[in-house]
VEXVEX-403034 format. One record per residue: residue number from 1; residue in one letter; x, y, z of N, C-alpha, C in turn. Coordinates in steps of 0.001 Angstrom, whole numbers, padded with zeros to 6 digits. Layout:
N
{atom NUM; a; {X; Y; Z}; {X; Y; Z}; {X; Y; Z}}
...
This chain:
82
{atom 1; x; {000914; -001177; 000064}; {-000030; -000050; 000052}; {000700; 001157; 000083}}
{atom 2; x; {000751; 002114; -000849}; {001398; 003321; -000983}; {000917; 004412; -000042}}
{atom 3; x; {001611; 005430; 000009}; {001215; 006556; 001021}; {000232; 007210; 000472}}
{atom 4; x; {-000043; 007320; -000912}; {-000995; 008043; -001451}; {-002453; 007236; -001005}}
{atom 5; x; {-002321; 006055; -001500}; {-003647; 005171; -001229}; {-004079; 005075; 000301}}
{atom 6; x; {-003078; 005120; 001027}; {-003322; 005040; 002454}; {-003957; 006324; 003021}}
{atom 7; x; {-003349; 007511; 002350}; {-004001; 008775; 002820}; {-005471; 008866; 002060}}
{atom 8; x; {-005618; 008566; 000955}; {-007008; 008424; 000455}; {-008023; 007555; 001112}}
{atom 9; x; {-007533; 006533; 001537}; {-008489; 005573; 002328}; {-008860; 006351; 003508}}
{atom 10; x; {-007903; 006974; 004424}; {-008306; 007677; 005472}; {-009218; 008938; 005210}}
{atom 11; x; {-009183; 009510; 004225}; {-009928; 010732; 003843}; {-011440; 010258; 003444}}
{atom 12; x; {-011482; 009065; 002926}; {-012901; 008449; 002638}; {-013590; 008013; 003884}}
{atom 13; x; {-012990; 007705; 004823}; {-013826; 007143; 006010}; {-013994; 008298; 006976}}
{atom 14; x; {-013305; 009292; 006916}; {-013470; 010444; 007805}; {-014866; 011036; 008005}}
{atom 15; x; {-015588; 011289; 006909}; {-016906; 011874; 006977}; {-017958; 011012; 007895}}
{atom 16; x; {-017794; 009669; 007711}; {-018435; 008852; 008494}; {-018276; 008693; 009854}}
{atom 17; x; {-016949; 008829; 010173}; {-016476; 008868; 011486}; {-016780; 010153; 012221}}
{atom 18; x; {-016715; 011334; 011393}; {-016917; 012582; 012084}; {-018307; 012804; 012410}}
{atom 19; x; {-019329; 012036; 011968}; {-020904; 012208; 012141}; {-021116; 011293; 013494}}
{atom 20; x; {-020326; 010401; 013712}; {-020441; 009420; 014835}; {-020303; 010087; 016234}}
{atom 21; x; {-021359; 010005; 017184}; {-020868; 010592; 018634}; {-019628; 009862; 019065}}
{atom 22; x; {-018934; 010641; 019936}; {-017735; 010000; 020573}; {-018041; 009042; 021475}}
{atom 23; x; {-017211; 008244; 021883}; {-017556; 006863; 022556}; {-017995; 007232; 024108}}
{atom 24; x; {-017260; 008491; 024502}; {-017541; 008752; 026011}; {-019050; 009221; 026077}}
{atom 25; x; {-019786; 009665; 024977}; {-021244; 009922; 025198}; {-022038; 008601; 025432}}
{atom 26; x; {-021527; 007593; 024933}; {-022256; 006273; 025309}; {-022082; 005966; 026781}}
{atom 27; x; {-021006; 006267; 027250}; {-020708; 005868; 028689}; {-021487; 006789; 029481}}
{atom 28; x; {-021581; 008041; 029137}; {-022429; 008948; 029973}; {-023870; 008606; 030014}}
{atom 29; x; {-024341; 008149; 028705}; {-025836; 007801; 028747}; {-026091; 006510; 029508}}
{atom 30; x; {-025068; 005614; 029404}; {-025285; 004453; 030073}; {-025162; 004734; 031655}}
{atom 31; x; {-024401; 005487; 032074}; {-024469; 005980; 033446}; {-025561; 006639; 033901}}
{atom 32; x; {-026104; 007385; 033142}; {-027289; 008141; 033434}; {-028495; 007209; 033417}}
{atom 33; x; {-028611; 006117; 032513}; {-029761; 005257; 032684}; {-029400; 004373; 034062}}
{atom 34; x; {-028384; 004178; 034378}; {-028092; 003248; 035467}; {-028484; 004098; 036715}}
{atom 35; x; {-028129; 005269; 036813}; {-028510; 006204; 037913}; {-029976; 006245; 038131}}
{atom 36; x; {-030652; 006510; 037010}; {-032091; 006558; 037086}; {-032812; 005127; 037380}}
{atom 37; x; {-032290; 004147; 036943}; {-032884; 002942; 037500}; {-032670; 002536; 038937}}
{atom 38; x; {-031451; 002959; 039567}; {-031135; 002680; 040821}; {-032000; 003666; 041635}}
{atom 39; x; {-032212; 004919; 041400}; {-032973; 005751; 042182}; {-034415; 005392; 042054}}
{atom 40; x; {-035012; 005151; 040990}; {-036403; 004434; 040938}; {-036564; 003356; 041676}}
{atom 41; x; {-035636; 002301; 041771}; {-035750; 001213; 042653}; {-035713; 001517; 043966}}
{atom 42; x; {-034815; 002579; 044367}; {-034805; 003039; 045976}; {-036132; 003681; 046273}}
{atom 43; x; {-036677; 004593; 045414}; {-037931; 005230; 045659}; {-039045; 004265; 045702}}
{atom 44; x; {-039065; 003163; 044874}; {-040151; 002268; 044888}; {-040035; 001536; 046381}}
{atom 45; x; {-038889; 001079; 046825}; {-038684; 000343; 047970}; {-039081; 001102; 049164}}
{atom 46; x; {-038816; 002568; 049118}; {-039176; 003319; 050258}; {-040593; 003548; 050542}}
{atom 47; x; {-041425; 003375; 049352}; {-042789; 003666; 049491}; {-043312; 004955; 049311}}
{atom 48; x; {-044503; 005418; 049845}; {-044970; 006631; 049669}; {-044362; 007652; 050610}}
{atom 49; x; {-044213; 008891; 050373}; {-043834; 010033; 051009}; {-044310; 009970; 052556}}
{atom 50; x; {-045626; 010195; 052506}; {-046228; 010279; 053815}; {-047631; 009559; 053683}}
{atom 51; x; {-048170; 009109; 054705}; {-049594; 008404; 054613}; {-050597; 009205; 053914}}
{atom 52; x; {-051462; 008619; 053127}; {-052192; 009209; 052321}; {-051807; 009659; 050997}}
{atom 53; x; {-050520; 009555; 050545}; {-050055; 009953; 049200}; {-049831; 008865; 048328}}
{atom 54; x; {-050704; 007842; 048272}; {-050664; 006716; 047480}; {-051423; 006735; 046172}}
{atom 55; x; {-051467; 008008; 045681}; {-052249; 008179; 044270}; {-053318; 009080; 044538}}
{atom 56; x; {-054367; 008979; 043617}; {-055574; 009765; 043561}; {-056780; 009452; 044529}}
{atom 57; x; {-056406; 008639; 045537}; {-057600; 008292; 046587}; {-057821; 009461; 047357}}
{atom 58; x; {-059194; 009762; 047767}; {-059384; 010769; 048598}; {-059538; 010348; 050016}}
{atom 59; x; {-058567; 010752; 050734}; {-058528; 010098; 052126}; {-059326; 011126; 053220}}
{atom 60; x; {-059720; 012196; 052692}; {-060397; 013049; 053584}; {-059568; 014252; 054288}}
{atom 61; x; {-058326; 014075; 053663}; {-057345; 015069; 053935}; {-057770; 016527; 053287}}
{atom 62; x; {-057765; 017658; 054376}; {-058178; 018921; 053897}; {-057040; 019662; 053387}}
{atom 63; x; {-056864; 020370; 052260}; {-055779; 021097; 051777}; {-056109; 022385; 052200}}
{atom 64; x; {-054879; 023124; 052472}; {-054826; 024557; 052770}; {-055664; 025349; 052028}}
{atom 65; x; {-055612; 025223; 050867}; {-056545; 026127; 050109}; {-058009; 025850; 049849}}
{atom 66; x; {-058551; 024819; 050523}; {-059800; 024320; 050267}; {-060913; 025018; 051447}}
{atom 67; x; {-060306; 026050; 052269}; {-061045; 026601; 053140}; {-061721; 025815; 054368}}
{atom 68; x; {-060780; 025107; 054961}; {-061078; 023966; 055874}; {-061582; 024516; 057225}}
{atom 69; x; {-062074; 025852; 057558}; {-062391; 026399; 058701}; {-061441; 027082; 059408}}
{atom 70; x; {-060577; 027694; 058578}; {-059403; 028351; 059337}; {-059772; 029969; 059321}}
{atom 71; x; {-058917; 030717; 059809}; {-059201; 032150; 060068}; {-059141; 033000; 058883}}
{atom 72; x; {-058865; 032526; 057729}; {-058911; 033278; 056429}; {-057507; 033600; 056077}}
{atom 73; x; {-056558; 032918; 056615}; {-055248; 033169; 056091}; {-054307; 033696; 057126}}
{atom 74; x; {-052981; 033823; 056771}; {-051997; 034363; 057839}; {-051692; 033223; 058953}}
{atom 75; x; {-050897; 033481; 059645}; {-050281; 032767; 060650}; {-051041; 033204; 061967}}
{atom 76; x; {-051153; 032129; 062872}; {-051810; 032438; 064171}; {-050813; 033041; 064933}}
{atom 77; x; {-051092; 033977; 065786}; {-050246; 034746; 066693}; {-049242; 035844; 065930}}
{atom 78; x; {-049644; 036243; 064747}; {-048775; 037119; 063929}; {-049552; 038315; 063776}}
{atom 79; x; {-050632; 038668; 064596}; {-051260; 039871; 064530}; {-050423; 041072; 064796}}
{atom 80; x; {-050531; 042121; 063983}; {-049716; 043478; 064430}; {-048318; 043275; 063860}}
{atom 81; x; {-047897; 042178; 063219}; {-046434; 042241; 062787}; {-046439; 042753; 061321}}
{atom 82; x; {-046138; 043904; 061058}; {-045934; 044503; 059626}; {-044432; 044783; 059358}}
Protein backbone atom coordinates (compact mmCIF):
# COMPACT_ATOMS: atom_id res chain seq x y z
CA UNK A 1 0.00 0.00 0.00
CA UNK A 2 1.49 3.32 -0.98
CA UNK A 3 1.33 6.51 1.04
CA UNK A 4 -1.09 8.04 -1.47
CA UNK A 5 -3.60 5.19 -1.27
CA UNK A 6 -3.32 5.06 2.52
CA UNK A 7 -4.07 8.80 2.78
CA UNK A 8 -6.97 8.48 0.33
CA UNK A 9 -8.58 5.65 2.34
CA UNK A 10 -8.33 7.71 5.53
CA UNK A 11 -10.00 10.67 3.86
CA UNK A 12 -12.88 8.54 2.56
CA UNK A 13 -13.69 7.19 6.05
CA UNK A 14 -13.40 10.56 7.77
CA UNK A 15 -16.92 11.94 7.07
CA UNK A 16 -18.66 8.83 8.43
CA UNK A 17 -16.49 8.86 11.53
CA UNK A 18 -16.99 12.60 12.05
CA UNK A 19 -20.79 12.15 12.22
CA UNK A 20 -20.62 9.38 14.84
CA UNK A 21 -20.90 10.52 18.47
CA UNK A 22 -17.80 10.08 20.65
CA UNK A 23 -17.63 6.87 22.70
CA UNK A 24 -17.60 8.91 25.91
CA UNK A 25 -21.18 9.96 25.14
CA UNK A 26 -22.30 6.33 25.19
CA UNK A 27 -20.65 5.86 28.58
CA UNK A 28 -22.35 8.95 29.94
CA UNK A 29 -25.78 7.85 28.69
CA UNK A 30 -25.26 4.39 30.17
CA UNK A 31 -24.31 5.90 33.51
CA UNK A 32 -27.33 8.21 33.38
CA UNK A 33 -29.68 5.29 32.71
CA UNK A 34 -28.08 3.27 35.51
CA UNK A 35 -28.47 6.14 37.99
CA UNK A 36 -32.13 6.55 37.01
CA UNK A 37 -32.80 2.83 37.45
CA UNK A 38 -31.15 2.75 40.88
CA UNK A 39 -32.98 5.86 42.10
CA UNK A 40 -36.31 4.48 40.84
CA UNK A 41 -35.70 1.18 42.64
CA UNK A 42 -34.81 2.95 45.90
CA UNK A 43 -37.89 5.17 45.63
CA UNK A 44 -40.13 2.20 44.99
CA UNK A 45 -38.67 0.34 47.95
CA UNK A 46 -39.11 3.36 50.26
CA UNK A 47 -42.82 3.60 49.55
CA UNK A 48 -44.99 6.70 49.71
CA UNK A 49 -43.61 9.93 51.16
CA UNK A 50 -46.33 10.25 53.80
CA UNK A 51 -49.51 8.44 54.69
CA UNK A 52 -52.32 9.17 52.29
CA UNK A 53 -50.09 9.93 49.30
CA UNK A 54 -50.70 6.67 47.49
CA UNK A 55 -52.23 8.13 44.35
CA UNK A 56 -55.53 9.80 43.58
CA UNK A 57 -57.55 8.31 46.45
CA UNK A 58 -59.42 10.86 48.57
CA UNK A 59 -58.65 10.08 52.19
CA UNK A 60 -60.46 13.09 53.64
CA UNK A 61 -57.34 15.21 54.02
CA UNK A 62 -58.20 18.91 53.86
CA UNK A 63 -55.79 20.97 51.78
CA UNK A 64 -54.85 24.49 52.97
CA UNK A 65 -56.53 26.19 50.00
CA UNK A 66 -59.88 24.41 50.38
CA UNK A 67 -61.11 26.62 53.24
CA UNK A 68 -61.14 24.02 55.96
CA UNK A 69 -62.50 26.34 58.66
CA UNK A 70 -59.43 28.49 59.28
CA UNK A 71 -59.30 32.16 60.13
CA UNK A 72 -58.90 33.19 56.50
CA UNK A 73 -55.15 33.16 56.05
CA UNK A 74 -52.04 34.31 57.80
CA UNK A 75 -50.30 32.65 60.68
CA UNK A 76 -51.80 32.42 64.14
CA UNK A 77 -50.19 34.74 66.67
CA UNK A 78 -48.81 37.09 64.03
CA UNK A 79 -51.33 39.94 64.50
CA UNK A 80 -49.76 43.38 64.38
CA UNK A 81 -46.50 42.18 62.78
CA UNK A 82 -45.96 44.42 59.74
